[in-house]
C-alpha positions in Angstrom: -22.5 -8.5 -0.4 -24.0 -5.3 1.0 -27.0 -3.5 -0.6 -24.6 -0.7 -1.6 -22.3 -3.2 -3.4 -25.2 -4.8 -5.1 -26.6 -1.4 -6.2 -23.2 -0.3 -7.5 -22.9 -3.6 -9.5 -26.4 -3.2 -10.9 -25.9 0.4 -11.9 -22.5 -0.1 -13.4 -23.7 -3.1 -15.3 -26.8 -1.1 -16.6 -24.5 1.7 -17.7 -22.1 -0.5 -19.5 -24.8 -2.7 -21.1 -26.9 0.2 -22.1 -24.1 2.1 -23.7 -22.8 -1.1 -25.3 -26.1 -2.0 -26.8 -26.8 1.5 -28.0 -23.4 1.7 -29.6 -23.8 -1.7 -31.3 -27.2 -0.6 -32.7 -25.5 2.6 -34.0 -22.5 0.8 -35.5 -24.2 -2.2 -37.0 -27.8 -1.5 -37.7 -28.3 2.3 -38.1 -27.9 3.5 -41.7 -26.6 7.0 -42.3 -28.4 9.2 -44.8 -25.1 10.6 -45.9 -23.2 8.1 -48.1 -19.9 9.8 -47.2 -20.4 9.7 -43.4 -17.7 8.0 -41.3 -20.3 6.9 -38.6 -23.9 5.7 -39.0 -25.2 8.0 -36.3 -24.0 11.4 -35.2 -23.9 10.3 -31.5 -22.0 7.1 -32.2 -18.5 8.4 -31.2 -20.0 9.9 -28.0 -21.8 6.6 -27.0 -18.6 4.6 -27.7 -16.6 7.0 -25.5 -19.2 6.7 -22.8 -19.0 2.9 -23.0 -15.2 3.0 -22.7 -15.4 5.4 -19.7 -18.0 3.5 -17.7 -16.6 0.0 -18.3 -13.9 0.3 -15.6 -16.8 0.9 -13.1 -18.1 -2.6 -13.9 -14.6 -4.1 -13.7 -14.2 -2.4 -10.2 -17.6 -3.7 -9.1 -16.7 -7.2 -10.3 -13.6 -7.1 -8.1 -15.7 -6.0 -5.1 -18.2 -8.7 -5.7 -15.6 -11.3 -6.1 -14.3 -10.9 -2.6 -17.6 -10.2 -0.9 -19.9 -12.6 -2.8 -18.4 -15.0 -5.3 -15.4 -16.5 -3.6 -17.2 -17.1 -0.2 -20.0 -18.9 -2.1 -17.5 -21.0 -4.1 -15.8 -21.9 -0.9 -18.9 -23.0 1.0 -20.6 -24.7 -2.0 -23.6 -22.4 -2.0 -26.1 -23.7 -4.5 -28.8 -21.0 -5.1 -28.5 -19.3 -8.5 -25.2 -21.2 -9.0 -25.6 -21.9 -12.7 -26.0 -18.2 -13.5 -23.2 -17.2 -11.1 -20.9 -19.7 -12.8 -21.9 -18.4 -16.2 -21.1 -14.8 -15.0 -17.8 -16.0 -13.7 -16.9 -17.8 -17.0 -18.0 -14.9 -19.2 -16.2 -12.2 -17.2 -12.6 -12.7 -18.3 -13.3 -13.0 -22.1 -15.8 -10.1 -22.0 -13.3 -7.7 -20.2 -10.2 -9.0 -22.1 -11.8 -8.8 -25.5 -13.0 -5.2 -24.7 -9.5 -4.2 -23.9 -8.0 -6.1 -26.9 -10.6 -4.6 -29.2 -9.2 -1.1 -28.4 -5.6 -2.1 -28.9 -5.9 -4.4 -32.0 -3.8 -3.0 -34.9 -5.0 -5.3 -37.7 -8.5 -5.6 -39.1 -8.6 -9.3 -38.7 -7.8 -9.3 -35.0 -10.2 -6.4 -34.5 -13.0 -8.4 -36.1 -12.2 -11.4 -33.9 -12.3 -9.3 -30.7 -15.5 -7.6 -31.8 -17.3 -11.0 -32.2 -15.9 -12.3 -28.9 -16.8 -9.1 -27.1 -20.4 -8.9 -28.5 -21.1 -12.6 -27.9 -19.8 -12.6 -24.3 -21.5 -9.3 -23.5 -24.9 -10.4 -24.7 -24.6 -13.7 -22.8 -23.2 -11.8 -19.7 -26.2 -9.4 -19.7 -28.7 -12.2 -20.0 -27.0 -14.2 -17.2 -26.8 -11.1 -15.0 -30.5 -10.4 -15.4 -31.3 -14.1 -14.7 -29.0 -14.1 -11.7 -30.2 -10.9 -10.3 -33.9 -11.3 -10.8 -34.6 -14.9 -11.8 -34.6 -16.5 -8.4 -36.3 -13.6 -6.7 -39.6 -14.2 -8.6 -39.5 -17.9 -7.7 -38.7 -17.0 -4.0 -41.5 -14.5 -3.8 -44.0 -17.0 -5.4 -42.9 -19.6 -2.8 -43.3 -17.1 0.0 -46.8 -16.1 -1.2 -47.8 -19.8 -1.5 -46.5 -20.5 2.0 -48.3 -17.4 3.3 -51.5 -18.7 1.7 -51.0 -22.0 3.7 -50.7 -20.0 6.9 -47.0 -19.8 7.5 -44.0 -18.3 5.7 -41.2 -20.7 4.9 -37.9 -19.8 6.5 -36.1 -21.2 3.4 -37.8 -18.5 1.3 -35.5 -15.9 2.9 -32.4 -14.9 0.9 -29.1 -15.6 2.6 -27.8 -12.3 1.2 -30.6 -10.5 3.1 -29.6 -12.0 6.5 -28.3 -9.7 9.2 -24.7 -8.7 8.9 -23.5 -10.7 11.9 -24.8 -14.0 10.6 -23.2 -13.4 7.1 -19.8 -12.8 8.7 -19.8 -16.3 10.2 -20.5 -18.0 6.8 
């Protein structure tokens, strides 16, 4: 996965998660001062629309990452950050499908089910994404610092995703 693809995934994920969490706060925790209001916050419809508009960016980024990052690592048995990667893989389909089905549900019962599934998978997805993206980096940097303190940097502290392009193509 290139730095551009990684950046695109991170930005699209931040946009979708940000608008989703703000919308959830507005819809479920904010209280309107007007008892006759249809929404709890005046910007609630705008934030919901922004969430629905930016969500396809994340779905596109996931497709890009699948071919460039996920599937090659599944094939070669890559172990680093595997538990968070597998969690992301498992949460992807229910998160995306429930977001779509939430918009198309015609009965209140199904809508409630899709809301619960979408919120649960989205919160877990965001936590797993943060852990996957930043969790190992801190441990790797600590190991590199420790190795540098001993006098030599460990070659295993280098990320395979940061390797030169030619060596990644052969894996």
